[in-house]
N, C-alpha and C positions, 0 to 999 in steps of 0.2 A: 200327513202328519205323524211324526215319531211317537212312540208310547209315552216318551218324557213329556213331551207337549201337550200330547192328550190329557195325561194325568193331572199336568200343572192346570190345563184350561178348566178342567172339571173341579178341581180344588178350588181355584180361583171364585169361579161361580159360585160355588157353596159359601165360601167366605164373603162374598158380597151379599149373601142374604142374611141378615140380622135374625138371629133365632136363639135370644136368651132364653132359658127355662121359663116355661109356660107360654112361650110365643113362637114355637117352632114350627106352626103349622105350615108357613110358606116353603120352608125349606122341606120340610116333610112330604109336602105335594110335588116339589122339583124332584125329590129322589124319587118318588112312586111313579112319576110320568117316565124318568128314564128306564126304571126296572120295568115297568108294565111294558116298554118296547122290546124287552130283552128276549131271546128267545128260550121257551122252555119252562116258563115262570106261569105261574097264575096267583093273583091278587087273593089271599084266602082272609085277611083280617086289616081293615083300617080303622080299627077302633080308637080310642082315645089315646092318641099321640104314639099310635105305632102304625107301622106299615110291615106285614108280614108277608112276604111272596114265597109260596111253596113250590117245589119242583112240581110242574105238571107230568101228569103220567106217573106218580111216583112207582118206582120199583122196588118190590120187597124183598128182592135178594140181594140187594147193594146196601151199603150203610149210607146214611144221610149225615152231611156237615153243614153246618149253619153258621154262615158269616154274617156278625152283626155288629152294629156300632149306633152310638148316640147322636143325634142331630142337633141337641140343643148345648149352648155355650154358656160359662159365667157372664156376669155383664160385661158391656165393651169398655166402661170405665175409660181409662186413657189409653186403650190398645188402638192399634191402627185398625181403621175401618174406614171407608171400605177397603179390601185388600189391595196387593200391590205384587207386582213381579221385581226381584230384585236380585239380579244375578242369576244364580241356580235354585233359587228360593222362592216360595210363595210365603207372602207374610201378612198377618193379618187375624184378628180374633177367631179362635177356632182352627185354625190352620193346622197345629199340632194335636190338639185335643177337640176333635178327632176328625175334621172335615177332610183332611188328607187320607185318611183311612178310608172315610167313606167314598172317597174318589176311586180308590183302589178296589172296594167292594161294587160301584156301579161299573167299572171298566172289565170286572172279572165277568160280573153278569152279562154285560152286552156282548162278550166273547164267547158266552155259552160256556161255563167252565165245568158243567158236569161233564162226566166222563163214564167209560166203563167201569171205572174204580168207586164213584161215588155220585149220589144224587146231592145237588146242592140247594139249600134254600138261602134267603136274604132277608135281614130283619134289620130296621132301623126304628130307632125309639126316640121319645123325648123325656125330658124331665129326669135324665139321669145324673144331672150335676145338683140336685136336690135332695133332702133326707129320704129314705127308704121310704118313710111313708107316704110319699108323693110319687112311688114308682109306678110308671106305665108299663113296665115289663113284667112285674108280678102279676097282675090280673091277665095279661096275655097268655102267661104259661098257666093259669088255671083253666082258662077258657077255651085253649087252643091245643088239643092234644096232639096235632100234627107235628109242633115245635117240640115236643117231650119225645119225639122218635129220634131226634138225633144222638148219633154216636159221639159226636164231639161239636161244641161250639166255640168257633175262634172269634174272641171280640178283638176288634182292630183299635184298640185303645193305644197310646203313644207308648212305644217300647224300645225305640229306636232300633227297630228290627231284630231284637232280642226275643227269645221266647221266655215269656214272664208267667209263671205258674202259680197258683193261689192267689190270695191277697189277703190284706189285713182287714179284721173288722172295724167298725167306725162309729163310735159312740159317742154323741154329743149330749151334753147336761148344762142345764142352767143351775147355777148356785146362786142363792141369795142369803144375805147374811143380815140379821137383824141386830139393832144396838138401841140406843135411847139419846134423842137429841137434847143438847144443852148450847147454852152459849160457849163459844170458844176461849172466853177470858175465864169462865169455870168449868173447865172439861170434865173434872171430877164427880161432876154432878150427872153426867151424862156416860153412856157406854159406846165407844166411838167404834162404829161399824167397819171403818177403814183398817183400824188397827188388828181387830180379830180377822178381817178379811187376809191381811199380810202373815198373819199367824198360821190361818189354816191352808192359804193357797201357795205361801211361799215354798212350803216342802214339796208340791207337785211340781212347781217349776224347776225344782232343782233334782227331780228324781232322774237318775241315768236311764239311758235306754235299756230295755230289756231284751236281750238276743235269745232268740230261739231257733235251735236248728230243727230242720224238718227234711228228710230225706236229702241231705247233704247242702240245703238250702237255708241260709240264715236269715229271717224274719226280724226287724227292729221294732218292738213294741214301744210307742212313744207316748206322752201326754203332754198337752200344752193349754194354757189359759189363752185365748184368742180374744175374748172381749172382757172389758170390766168398766163398771160405772158408778159413781156414787158421790153424794154430797149434793148441799142445794143450795149453799150460799158460802161466801168466804169467813163469815165468822159464825158457822154453826158445825157443831159436832155432829156428824152424819148418824142417822139412825138405821141406814139401809144401804148396803152396796148388792150389786148384782153382778155375776161374771158368767161367762160361758166356757166350758171345760170340755176340749177333743181329746178323746183316748183313741188312739190307732193300735188295736190288741191284735196279737198273733192268732194263726190258725189253731194252736193248741187250746184255746180258751173259747167257751161257748159265750154268748152273749149274756146269759145270766152271770156265769164267772166274771166277766167284765165288770157289769154293772156291781156286783158285790165287791169288788176289788177296789174300786172308785169310791163307793160308800166307804168301805174301811179306812182309805188313805185321808177322807175327808175328817173322820174321826166321830165322835159322838156329842160334839158340843150342841145343845139346844137352841143356839141362835143360828145354827148352820141348817139350811134346807136345799133339798137336791130333787130336780125335776129331770127326769130323762126325756129328751125331746127327740130323739132319733137314736137307734142301734141295729146298724146293720151287719150281718154276720159275716164273719171271714169267709174265704173262699178256700177249699181244700185243695192239697197239692195232687195232680191227678198224673204223674210221670207213669204210672202202671198202665194207664190206657195206650193200647199198641199205637193207635192213631196219632197220639201225642208224640210217641218215638218217631213215627213216618214223617210228621211235619217237622220236627228238628233234624232229621237225617236229610230231608229234601232239600233244605238251605244251609246243613251244615251249622245249625243257630246256636249262638251261645245261649245258656237256660240261666235263669236268675228267679229269685222271688218277686213278686209283686207288692212293693212297700204300701202303695195307695189302696183306696178300696176301689173295685170295678163290679160291672155285673156278671162277672164269672161267679160270685157268689150266689146271685139269684137263681142262674141256671141249676146251681148245686142243690137249691132246695127242692127242686122236681128231679132229681136224679139224673141230671144231664152234666158230663163231664165237660169243663170249659178253660179255655187257656187264654191268655192276651198276646197278641202278636200285632203290631202295627208300624207305620214308617216315621210317625211322630217322634222327636224327641222329648222325654219326659221334663227336661230342665226347662223345656219352652212352655210348657203347660200353663195356662192361666197368667203367661208373662205378658207384658205391654207389646213387647216385640215377638208375640207368638211367630213361629214361622216353621215350615217343613222344606227339607231339601228336595229337590226334584230327582236327583239320582235315590233317594231313600225310598220314594214312592216307586220307582221302577223296581227297585230290588225287592219292596215287599210284594209288588204284583208278580214277578217272576217266581218268587219262592212258593207264593199262593198257586200260582198258576201249575207249577211242577208237581206240588204235593196233590193235588186235586186231578191232575192227569195221571195218577200212581207212581209218582218217584217216591223213593224212600223205602219202597216195599223190600223186604229180605226175603 
């Protein structure tokens, strides 16, 4: 079987196992079964929604690289499921984000990718698509010191085989606006919460992106109103509106600064209330890490900022440098026709295999 066929078959087998967040146990078990048969690995942690395979016989005189990925997907919804092969692509929920990346991870493990240059560990996690308060990775990083020994973590998120460094923070807030109900024939007797919501939330929806340049890379900070609900009847002036606001903030801000910015943007109207329901920190740009440069050189990779949030930020909380590199194309992530090209799977495998074998050293 060719490498491309092998990677496509593995990707499709993973896509065909439903793994919506909180229900990823079966696919985690399938991945663990494949990794358990790989040479030079030992299962160190099979805790809540994680499977961590550390290098057996860890060599203290060589650096360790961790290859990591998440096994959960967003809900299937109207997406292709089960998956299918179509021409030179695998199509189905999770193909791009990020079961294609997991197929590459598994193939590298089965090929025994550790070398004289590196020890390699393999980590798969669940609940990545949920708010950070539900993270399965943070508890693992807290309880498993061996993961924190990594000189570099490579998260196989969809990057279209570019090297994407850092990531934006991800703040989600619930906003509700209080008014006074009244008959719609006599609206002056009430206080229309929808009118207030338009006044308060409208400027947020029109706020232009804030471009932040870090080490030559431009991160775009954006804010969106993603949900809104209000009103009780066609002839009642509504007394309450609720909305969800999502702020993707650049790595030059802390979570506290992002929260303060959002509160300031909403103003001090006493009818407006804000609850932060999730605030995942941004990931730092780690281009100074020599192993990041070696990875870039191993595949002559284009370098870009990560606009979305990814677990590189969680690795940073324990001092582990991490980057994003994977075969999926971000434009297909969460799309109903989610897909990954077989050629992209092969390319990702070959770049990582060359890097782990020591390519890119000067």
